[in-house]
N, C-alpha and C positions, 0 to 999 in steps of 0.2 A: 291838877285842874281837870275839869271835865266839860265836855259838850253834852247837854242834857235835853231830852225830850220827855214830856210828862203827860200822862193821861191813862185811861183805863185800857185802851187798845184791845177791846174785845174782838177776837177773830184775826187780828193782825192782817187786815185786808189790804187791797192795793192802795187805798188812800193812806193808810198807816205806813205802808212800805215806802212811799215817797218821803215821808217824814224820816223814817229810819235810814233810808239810803243817804239822805242829806246829812243826817246826824253822823253816820259812820264816816262818810267821805270828809266832812269838815273836821272831825276829831283826828283823822289820820293826817290831814293837811297841817293841823296845828301841833301834832305830836301829843295830843291829849287823850284822855280816856273817853270812850263813848258810853253814855249811861242813859238808860231808860228808867224813869221813876213811874211806877204804877202802884195800884192800890188793891187791897183785898180785905174784907169782902167788897162786893159791888156797893157803891154809895147808896143805891136805891134800897138795899136790904137794911141799911143802918138808919136811913132817913124815913123808911117806911113809905116810900113814894112809888106806888105800883109794884111793891116787892112780890106780891102774890103772883103776878103775871110774868115776872122777870125770868128769862131763860138766857143762858150764856152760849156763845159760840165756841169759846175755849175755856178749859179749866185753867187754873193758875199754872199747873205744870206744863200744859200744852203751850200756853202763851209764852212762858219763859223760854221754852225750847225753840219756838218760832223766832223769837227776838234774837236769841243767840245764833240761830242759823243764818240770820241776816247780817251777822258781823258785830253785833252789839257786845261790848266788852263786859258790861256789868248791868244787871237788872236789879234795881233796888225796890223792894216791895214794902210799901208803908201800910201800917195797920189803919184802916179807915174806921175811925170811931166818931161818936157824937162830938167829942172834944176837938178832934182833928177837923171835923166839918165846919167848925166855927172860925177857922183861920181865914183871914182875908187874903186876897191875892198878894198884897204887899208883904204880909207876914210870911206867907208861904215862900215867896221868891227870896226874901231877905234872910229868913231864919233857917229854912230847910235847903232850898236849891243852892244858895250861895254860901251861907255860913256852915251848915252841917255837911253838905255833900260836895262843896268846892266847885260849883258851877261857874264857868266863865262865859258860856254861850248857851242860849236857849233856842231850840228849834220848835216852831209853832206851826201846827196844821191850820188849815183855813178856818176851821170851826172850833179851835181851842177855846175853852172857857176855863176860868180859874177863880178859886176862892169863894168864900161865903157871899161875897158881893157879886159873884157871877160875871166877872169882867170878860168881855169879848177880846178877840185878838187886837183889834184897833186900840183898845184901852190898855191892854197888857204891854204892848210894845213900848210906849213912852215910860210906863212905870218901871219896866225891867231896865231900860236904859238909864233911868235916873238912879238906879241901884248899882250901876256899873256893870250890867250884864249886856253882852252883845245879843242881838236877836236876828234870827233867820226865819223867814216865813216861807211856807210852801203852798202851792195852789191846790184847789180841789181836783180830784181825779174823776173823770166822767166815765159812764158805762161804755161798753163797746159800741153801742149805737148812738152815743153822745146825748141820750135823752134825759139822764139824771146823774146826780153826783153819787158816787159809791160811798156807802156808809154801812155801819153795823146794822142799822135799822133795815136798810134795803136787803142786806143778806138774810136777815131773819125773815123778812116778808117772803123772799124767794123760797126759803126752806119750808116755811109753813104752807106754801102753795105747792110743794113738791118739785119745784123747779131747781133741782140740785145741780144741774149743769150750768144754769145761770148763776147760782151761788158760787160755783167753782171759778167762774170767770171773774167775779168780784173779789173773791178771796185770794186768787192766785194759786190755789191748790184745791183738791177735793175735800169736801166736808167730811169729818171723821167722827165716829162714835167709838169710845174706848171703854172696855169693861172686862168683866170676867164671865166665863161660860158657866151657866147654872142649869140644873136639871129641869126638863120640861115634862110634858105628858107622853112623850114618845110616839105621838100620832104620826108625825112626819116620817119616822122610820117605817111605820106600818104601811104608809102610802108609797114607800120607795124614795122619799125625799127627806132624809134625816136632817134635822136643823140644830144649830148651836144657838141656844137661848142666852141672851146677854143681859147682865145687870151692870148698869153704868157705874163707873167710879165717881163721877161728878153728878149728883142728883139734880142739879140745876141746868144741866146741859140741854140745849134745845134739841128736840127730836123732830125730824121732818114729818110732814103730813102722812096720814095713813095711806098705805099702798104697797106695791111691790116694786123693788128697785134692783137694777143691776149694780153690783158692788165689787170692790176689790177687798180681799180679806188678808189680814196679817196675823198669823198665829204660828206657833212652833218655830219661829225664826224664819218663816218662808211666806211668800205671797201667792195667793190663789184668787180665782174669780168665783162669784156665786150670785145668788139672788136673796135679797132680804125682804121679809114681810114685816111691815110695821102696822099694828092695829089690834083689834079686839077679837079676831078670829070668829066672825059671826056664824060660820057654818058649824063650828064644833064647840063653841063656848057660849054660855049664857051671861057671863060677867062683862063688865065694861072696862076691865083692866087691860091696858095696852101692853103688848109684848113686842120684843125685838127678836125675830127668828131668822137665822141665816142658813140657807142651804149652800154648802161649798161644793162646787163641781169637782167630780173625780177625787173625792176625799173620803177616807174611811177611818181616820185616826180618832182615838178617844181623847177629847180635850176638856172634859168637865173640870172645873176649878182652875182652868188656865186662862192666860191673858189673850184678849182678842181685840183687834182694831178693824172696823168696817168703814171703808171709804166709799162715798156715794158717787156713782158715775152717771146714771140715767134712770128716770122713772119709767117703769114698764106699764103699769096700769093702776087703777083704783082698787082698794080692797072691796070685796063684795061677798054676799052670801050665795052659796051654791045649794042646789036642791038635794044633792047626795054627795057622798065621799067619792064616788066614781067620777062625777062631774068635776069635783075639786081636783082630783088626780089628773084628769085630762087637761085642765087649765094649767096645772103646774108644769106639765110636759110642754104646753104651748109657751108658757113663760120662759122655760129653759131654752126653747128653740129661738125665741125672739132675743133673749139675752145673748146667746152665743152668736146669733146673726149680727148683733151690734158689735160684738168682739171680733167677728169674722173668724171664729174658731171652727 
């Protein structure tokens, strides 16, 4: 038997974590398996509901790793198809949660919705109980200033405004971009600030707003600090293509083609155009000074 929580859980933020903590503790109390049922791809991409604007906080790999790190025994990923989307809440609970996956108890977050009939938690509870499932509900988690409910939408809004420190408070960890280092135009090296250009593994991953950020970098099995520029490089490029360029402090290794993770600590400034490369170089030195001041290096 299993205690089950079900949902997309994008970001596995602090609101999700209350659900997961409740799930894990209840499963241990009952001596049952703790299980999260999630879906891939995102329902909006299948139902074509705002799919063009959809950006994710976590890739499937990242989400599974976060859930397991919180003590979840099993993460069951269901293929979200058009056919699957037609299941009602009753069919989903009866045929998948209970019959296929052996659920005994369902943990529901405050805003859980379920099925093609879009049942809210208040409607799900009596339905689940009529099918022989126990139900545990968890409350909403408020922001640190108690002004709003933590949600994936609020995290996305913070990142799109460059408020990576606020996003970290809601997530319970620093927001991360994960990818591979690809060749750039080598301009940073000429300016004395070589950069690692990143290509993301998950193309739908949300990228914070353009600007310069203080970051922590993981590569070659070690952790470093640096500064990441997100944007179109208006001083040196005529294209509108966004790039992710990270200068790693006190680092001279060759890492083309290697894995890199960039975790966002604080936004330093907006991206802007400079009148000359000398002015750009002077600003990079100031960015480094401010970054290291924030780190107290």
